[in-house]
C-alpha positions in Angstrom: 0.0 0.0 0.0 1.7 3.2 -1.1 1.9 6.2 1.2 -0.6 8.5 -0.6 -3.3 5.9 -0.8 -2.8 4.9 2.8 -3.3 8.5 3.9 -6.4 8.9 1.7 -7.9 5.8 3.3 -7.1 7.0 6.8 -8.4 10.5 6.1 -11.7 9.3 4.7 -12.3 6.9 7.6 -11.5 9.6 10.1 -13.9 12.0 8.3 -16.6 9.4 8.2 -16.5 8.9 12.0 -17.0 12.6 12.6 -19.8 12.8 10.0 -21.6 10.1 11.8 -21.0 11.7 15.2 -22.1 15.2 14.1 -25.3 13.9 12.4 -26.1 11.5 15.3 -27.0 14.5 17.5 -29.5 15.7 14.9 -30.9 12.2 14.2 -31.7 11.3 17.8 -33.1 14.7 18.8 -36.7 14.0 17.6 -36.9 11.1 20.0 -34.7 12.0 23.0 -34.5 15.7 22.7 -31.5 18.0 22.0 -30.0 18.4 25.5 -26.6 18.3 27.1 -27.3 14.7 27.9 -28.0 13.7 24.3 -24.9 15.6 23.1 -22.8 13.9 25.8 -24.2 10.5 24.8 -23.1 11.1 21.2 -19.6 12.1 22.2 -19.2 9.3 24.8 -20.4 6.6 22.4 -18.1 7.9 19.7 -15.1 7.9 22.0 -15.9 4.4 23.2 -16.1 3.2 19.6 -12.9 4.9 18.6 -11.0 3.3 21.5 -12.5 -0.1 20.8 -11.8 0.2 17.1 -8.2 1.2 17.7 -7.6 -1.8 19.9 -9.3 -4.3 17.7 -7.8 -3.0 14.5 -4.3 -3.2 15.9 -4.8 -6.7 17.3 -6.4 -8.1 14.2 -3.8 -6.6 11.9 -1.1 -8.5 13.8 -2.8 -11.9 13.0 -4.5 -11.3 9.7 -3.3 -9.5 6.5 -3.6 -5.8 7.4 -5.1 -4.7 4.1 -7.8 -7.3 4.5 -8.6 -6.0 8.0 -8.7 -2.4 6.7 -10.9 -3.4 3.7 -13.3 -5.3 5.9 -13.5 -2.5 8.5 -14.3 0.0 5.7 -17.0 -2.3 4.3 -18.6 -2.8 7.8 -18.2 0.9 8.6 -19.8 1.9 5.3 -22.8 -0.4 5.8 -23.0 0.8 9.4 -23.3 4.4 8.2 -26.2 3.4 6.0 -27.9 1.7 9.0 -27.7 4.6 11.4 -30.8 6.5 10.2 -33.2 3.6 9.8 -32.2 2.2 13.2 -32.8 5.6 14.9 -36.2 5.9 13.2 -37.2 2.3 14.1 -35.9 2.3 17.7 -36.4 5.9 18.7 -40.2 5.8 19.2 -39.9 2.7 21.3 -37.2 4.1 23.6 -38.7 7.5 24.2 -37.0 10.5 25.8 -34.5 10.6 28.7 -30.7 10.4 29.3 -30.6 6.6 29.4 -32.6 6.3 26.2 -30.2 8.7 24.5 -27.2 6.6 25.4 -28.9 3.4 24.2 -30.3 4.9 21.0 -26.9 6.4 20.0 -25.0 3.3 20.9 -27.2 0.9 19.1 -27.3 3.0 15.9 -23.7 4.3 15.7 -21.3 2.1 17.7 -20.8 -0.5 15.1 -20.0 2.0 12.3 -17.7 4.1 14.5 -15.8 1.1 15.9 -15.3 -0.4 12.4 -14.1 2.9 10.9 -11.7 3.3 13.9 -10.1 0.0 13.0 -8.9 1.3 9.7 -6.0 3.5 10.9 -4.1 0.8 13.0 -4.7 -1.7 10.2 -3.3 0.7 7.5 -0.5 1.6 9.8 0.5 -2.0 10.2 0.3 -2.5 6.5 2.7 0.4 5.9 5.3 -0.6 8.5 7.6 -3.2 7.1 10.5 -2.6 9.5 11.2 -0.7 12.6 13.4 2.0 11.0 11.3 4.8 9.8 8.1 3.6 11.5 7.8 6.8 13.5 7.3 8.8 10.3 4.7 6.3 9.1 2.8 6.4 12.3 3.0 10.2 12.6 2.0 10.8 9.0 -1.1 8.5 9.2 -2.0 9.9 12.6 -1.9 13.4 11.1 -4.0 12.3 8.1 -6.6 10.8 10.4 -6.8 14.0 12.4 -7.1 16.1 9.2 -9.9 13.8 8.2 -11.7 14.2 11.5 -11.4 18.0 11.2 -12.8 17.8 7.7 -15.7 15.7 8.8 -16.6 18.1 11.5 -16.3 21.3 9.6 -17.7 20.1 6.3 -20.7 18.6 8.0 -21.4 21.4 10.4 -20.7 24.3 8.1 -21.3 23.1 4.6 -23.1 19.8 4.1 -26.0 20.2 6.5 -26.8 23.5 4.9 -26.6 22.2 1.4 -27.8 18.6 1.6 -30.5 16.5 3.4 -29.1 14.2 6.1 -30.0 11.1 4.1 -27.8 12.3 1.2 -24.9 13.1 3.5 -25.1 9.5 4.9 -25.3 8.0 1.4 -22.2 9.9 0.2 -20.2 9.0 3.3 -21.1 5.3 3.1 -20.3 5.2 -0.6 -16.9 6.7 0.0 -16.1 4.0 2.6 -17.4 1.2 0.4 -15.5 2.2 -2.7 -12.3 2.5 -0.6 -13.0 -1.0 0.9 -12.9 -2.4 -2.6 -9.8 -0.5 -3.6 -8.0 -1.4 -0.3 -8.6 -5.2 -0.7 -5.7 -6.7 -2.6 -7.9 -9.1 -4.6 -11.5 -8.4 -3.8 -13.5 -11.7 -3.5 -16.5 -11.5 -5.9 -18.8 -13.1 -3.4 -17.9 -10.6 -0.7 -18.3 -7.7 -3.1 -21.7 -8.9 -4.3 -22.9 -9.6 -0.8 -21.8 -6.2 0.4 -23.4 -4.5 -2.6 -26.7 -6.3 -1.9 -26.7 -5.3 1.8 -25.7 -1.7 0.8 -28.6 -1.5 -1.6 -31.1 -2.7 1.0 -29.7 -0.3 3.6 -29.6 2.6 1.2 -33.2 2.0 0.4 -34.0 2.0 4.1 -32.2 5.3 4.6 -34.8 6.9 2.3 -37.8 4.7 2.8 -38.0 4.3 6.6 -40.4 7.1 7.7 -39.3 9.7 10.2 -41.0 12.6 11.9 -39.6 15.4 9.8 -41.2 17.5 7.1 -37.9 19.3 6.9 -34.4 18.5 8.2 -33.4 22.1 9.0 -29.9 23.1 10.1 -30.9 22.7 13.8 -34.1 20.7 13.9 -36.2 17.8 12.7 -39.2 20.1 11.9 -42.7 19.2 10.9 -46.2 20.8 10.8 -49.2 18.6 11.6 -52.9 19.4 11.4 -54.9 19.4 14.6 -57.4 16.5 14.4 -59.9 18.5 16.5 -59.7 21.6 14.4 -58.9 21.5 10.6 -57.8 25.2 10.6 -55.1 24.7 13.3 -51.5 23.7 12.5 -49.0 22.7 15.1 -45.2 23.2 14.5 -43.2 20.4 16.0 -39.4 20.8 16.4 -37.6 17.6 17.2 -39.9 16.0 19.8 -41.8 19.0 21.2 -44.9 21.0 20.0 -43.5 24.6 19.7 -46.3 26.6 18.2 -50.0 26.3 17.3 -51.5 28.5 14.6 -55.1 29.0 13.4 -54.8 29.8 9.7 -58.2 31.6 9.9 -57.7 33.4 13.2 -54.4 35.3 13.6 -55.4 36.3 17.2 -55.6 32.6 18.2 -53.4 31.6 21.2 -53.6 28.0 22.2 -50.8 27.5 24.7 -51.2 29.0 28.1 -47.8 30.7 28.0 -48.7 32.6 24.9 -51.9 33.8 26.6 -49.7 34.9 29.5 -47.5 36.9 27.1 -50.7 38.6 25.8 -51.9 39.4 29.3 -48.5 41.0 30.2 -48.5 43.1 27.0 -52.2 44.1 27.2 -51.9 45.0 30.9 -48.9 47.2 30.2 -50.1 49.1 27.2 -53.4 50.7 26.2 -55.6 48.5 24.0 -55.0 48.7 20.2 -51.9 50.9 20.5 -49.3 49.6 18.0 -46.0 48.4 19.5 -42.5 47.8 18.4 -41.6 44.2 19.4 -38.5 42.1 19.3 -39.0 38.3 19.3 -36.1 36.2 20.5 -37.0 33.0 18.6 -39.5 32.7 15.7 -41.0 29.3 15.8 -44.5 29.5 14.3 -44.5 33.3 14.6 -47.5 33.1 16.9 -46.9 36.4 18.8 -45.9 38.5 15.7 -49.2 37.3 14.2 -51.2 38.1 17.3 -49.6 41.6 17.6 -50.4 42.4 14.0 -54.0 41.3 14.5 -54.8 42.9 17.8 -52.6 46.0 17.5 -52.6 47.0 13.8 -49.5 49.0 12.8 -47.2 47.0 15.2 -43.8 46.0 14.0 -42.0 42.8 14.8 -38.3 42.0 14.5 -37.9 38.3 14.7 -34.5 36.9 15.7 -34.4 33.2 14.5 -31.3 31.1 14.2 -32.8 28.5 11.8 -33.7 29.7 8.3 -35.3 26.3 7.6 -37.9 26.9 10.3 -38.8 30.2 8.8 -39.1 28.7 5.3 -41.3 25.9 6.7 -43.5 28.6 8.4 -43.8 30.5 5.1 -44.9 27.3 3.3 -47.2 25.8 5.9 -48.1 28.5 8.5 -48.8 31.7 6.5 -45.8 33.5 7.9 -45.2 35.4 4.7 -48.7 37.0 5.1 -48.0 38.6 8.6 -47.5 42.4 8.1 -44.5 44.4 9.3 -42.3 41.5 10.2 -38.5 41.8 9.8 -36.9 38.4 10.1 -33.2 38.3 10.9 -31.5 35.0 10.6 -28.7 34.3 13.0 -27.9 33.8 16.7 -30.3 35.8 18.7 -27.7 37.2 21.0 -25.6 38.5 18.2 -28.6 39.9 16.4 -29.9 41.6 19.5 -26.6 43.3 20.0 -27.0 44.9 16.7 -30.3 46.5 17.5 -30.4 50.2 18.6 -30.8 51.4 22.2 -34.4 52.1 23.4 -35.9 50.8 20.2 -38.5 48.3 21.4 -41.6 48.4 23.6 -41.6 44.7 24.1 -39.0 41.9 24.0 -40.5 38.4 23.8 -38.1 35.6 24.9 -39.2 32.4 23.4 -36.1 30.6 22.1 -35.5 27.0 23.0 -32.8 24.4 22.4 -35.3 21.5 22.8 -36.4 21.8 26.5 -34.4 24.7 27.8 -33.5 28.2 27.0 -30.2 28.2 25.3 -27.7 29.0 28.0 -26.3 32.1 26.4 -29.8 33.6 26.2 -30.4 33.1 29.9 -27.5 35.0 31.4 -27.3 38.4 33.1 -25.2 39.7 30.2 -28.0 38.8 27.7 -30.7 40.3 30.0 -28.6 43.5 30.2 -28.7 43.7 26.4 -32.5 43.2 26.5 -32.7 46.1 29.0 -30.6 48.2 26.6 -32.9 47.6 23.6 -36.2 48.3 25.6 -37.6 51.7 26.0 -38.0 53.1 29.6 -41.5 51.8 29.8 -40.8 48.6 27.9 -41.7 45.1 29.0 -39.6 41.9 28.8 -41.6 38.6 28.8 -39.7 35.3 29.0 -41.0 31.8 28.6 -39.2 29.2 30.8 -39.9 25.4 30.8 -39.0 23.7 34.0 -40.3 21.3 36.6 -40.0 20.5 40.3 -37.7 21.5 42.0 -37.7 24.5 39.6 -34.0 25.2 39.7 -33.9 26.8 36.3 -37.0 29.0 36.8 -35.7 30.2 40.1 -32.4 31.1 38.6 -34.0 32.9 35.7 -36.2 35.0 38.1 -33.0 35.9 40.0 -31.2 36.7 36.8 -33.9 39.0 35.4 -34.4 40.7 38.8 -30.7 41.4 38.9 -31.3 44.0 36.1 -35.0 44.9 36.2 -36.4 46.5 39.4 -39.9 45.1 38.8 -40.7 41.5 38.1 -43.7 39.2 38.2 -44.0 35.4 37.7 -47.0 33.9 35.9 -47.5 30.2 36.7 -50.4 28.2 37.9 -50.3 27.1 41.6 -50.7 23.4 40.8 -47.6 23.6 38.5 -45.5 24.4 41.5 -46.6 21.3 43.5 -44.4 18.3 44.0 -43.6 16.4 40.8 -45.3 19.0 38.5 -43.9 21.4 35.9 -44.5 23.1 32.6 -44.2 26.6 31.1 -43.9 29.7 33.3 -43.6 33.3 32.2 -41.3 35.9 33.8 -42.4 39.5 33.3 -39.9 42.3 33.9 -39.9 46.1 33.5 -38.3 49.3 34.7 -41.8 50.6 35.6 -44.2 49.0 38.1 -46.1 46.0 36.7 -49.9 46.1 37.1 -50.1 42.9 39.0 -53.8 43.4 39.8 -54.6 43.7 36.1 -52.6 40.6 35.3 -54.4 38.7 38.0 -57.8 39.8 36.8 -57.0 38.7 33.2 -55.6 35.4 34.4 -58.7 34.7 36.4 -61.0 35.5 33.5 -59.3 32.9 31.3 -59.2 30.2 34.0 -55.9 30.6 35.8 -56.8 32.2 39.1 -54.0 32.6 41.6 -51.3 32.3 38.8 -49.7 35.7 39.2 -46.9 36.2 41.7 -45.9 39.8 42.4 -42.3 40.9 42.9 -42.1 39.9 46.5 -43.6 36.4 45.9 -41.4 35.9 42.8 -38.2 36.8 44.7 -39.2 34.6 47.6 -39.6 31.8 45.0 -36.2 32.5 43.6 -34.8 32.6 47.2 -31.0 32.1 47.0 -31.0 30.8 43.4 -27.8 31.9 41.5 -27.7 34.7 39.0 -26.7 33.0 35.7 -23.7 34.6 34.0 -21.7 33.9 30.9 -19.1 32.3 33.2 -21.6 30.0 34.8 -25.0 29.1 33.3 -25.7 25.3 33.9 -29.1 25.5 32.2 -29.4 21.8 31.3 -28.3 20.7 34.8 -30.8 23.0 36.5 -33.7 21.8 34.5 -32.6 18.2 35.0 
C-alpha cells in the first residue's frame, strides 16, 4: 500500500467517523431531545467506539493481513453508516426521551460503524510498516491524516453539508466513499464478498430513504414538521424535534392555544393601552404566533424576529402563512448577536421564546443577555420570557433571580398546581423598569381560567430565594432543568 493511498484511506475513515458523530445529534433529537445529555451521549459513544476500534484494528492486523482488515473495516463501517438513520427511526419511538434512552439509541445506531471505521487506521499503519526503522514517520503521517480527516468531517458537516444537503444524502455519500475504498483497499476483492456487500448496501440505502421519520424538513438545527390538529382542521402545530412549539389557526391570527402565549398577551395588554401599535423584538420565531397576534390585535405594530434557523422560517412560510404577517422583519442568526446589533431604546416589548429543545439556550439566559434586552427596551418597555422547568424548579428560580438582577420590577406567571411536587410546565417571567400592574394581570388570568397564577415581585423573589444569577461564566441551564 503506497503512502498516498494509505493517507487517503485513513483521512476518509476519520472524516466518516465525525460525519456520523455530528449527524447523530440531529438524528436522535426528535426522539430523546436535544440536550446536554444527548450531546454527551453522542460524544461518549463515539469515543468508546474509537477506543474499541483502535484496539481491535491493531490486534487483528497482527494476526491477519492488514489490508484485509482495513478493507473489511471500511466495508462494515460503510454499511453501518447506512444503517444509522433507519435504526434511529425504528428504535427511537420505542425508547422515548431521557438520558438513558439517549445513550442506548446512540450506541445501538452508531457504535458498530464508529468502531469499524476506527479499526482502519491501525490496520493501515500495520500495512505500511515493514521494518522498525522509519516507523515513527509512518505512524506520525497516518495519525496526522486521520486527524485532518476528522477535522474535515466536523467542519464540512457542520458548516457546509448540513446547509446544502439532506441528512440522508450526506449519509449515502459518506457510506459510498467508505465502500469504494473498501474495494480498492482489498488486494484481490472476493467476488462473493463484493456482491454480498453490494446487496446489503442497496437494502440499507433504500431503508435510509424509505423508513419514515418525523420530519417535514431537516433544517440546520431541527427535525421540523407541521401537523394538522385532528380536532380543528384550521389549526396547524409546529413540531421541532420531539416538542410542540407553536399552534397557529390559519383563519384566526389572534388565536393563542398555549397557556404561556396567553400569559404573554396578558402581560402586554396590561402594560399598554388596547389597540396601540407596538415595536416588538422576538427572540425566537417558531411558528410566529406572537408577531401574528400583535399584527391582528394592534394594527401597525412592527415585529423584529431573531431566528437562528432559516429552515424553520421557510417551513413557516410554506405551511403556516408566515409570509402574510404584516410588518415582520426576520433576521437569521444567533439571537444574542442579532440583539446586540439593535439600537438602544428601540423596542416596547421583547419576547423571549427561544429554545434548544427543552431549555432556554444558556447564552440567552444570562445576566449579560438580560442587560442587552434592557438596553434595547424603552424606559416603559416590558420583557416577557418563557421558561420550561419542573419540580424542584431550579432553572426558573435562577431565571427569576437573573432577570431581577437587572430589572427593578418582576412578576411570575405560573399556575399554583404547577409548583406542586412532581409537576412542571411553562412559566412566564415579566420584567420592566416601571411598576407592573399585578392586579390587572391577576384579573386577566382569572377570567381565562388561571386564578392565583400571578406572583408579584415579593412572591417571585421569595420563590427565587437564593438561586444563583446566571452569567456567561456559569450558566448550567441543562443541569438546573434536570
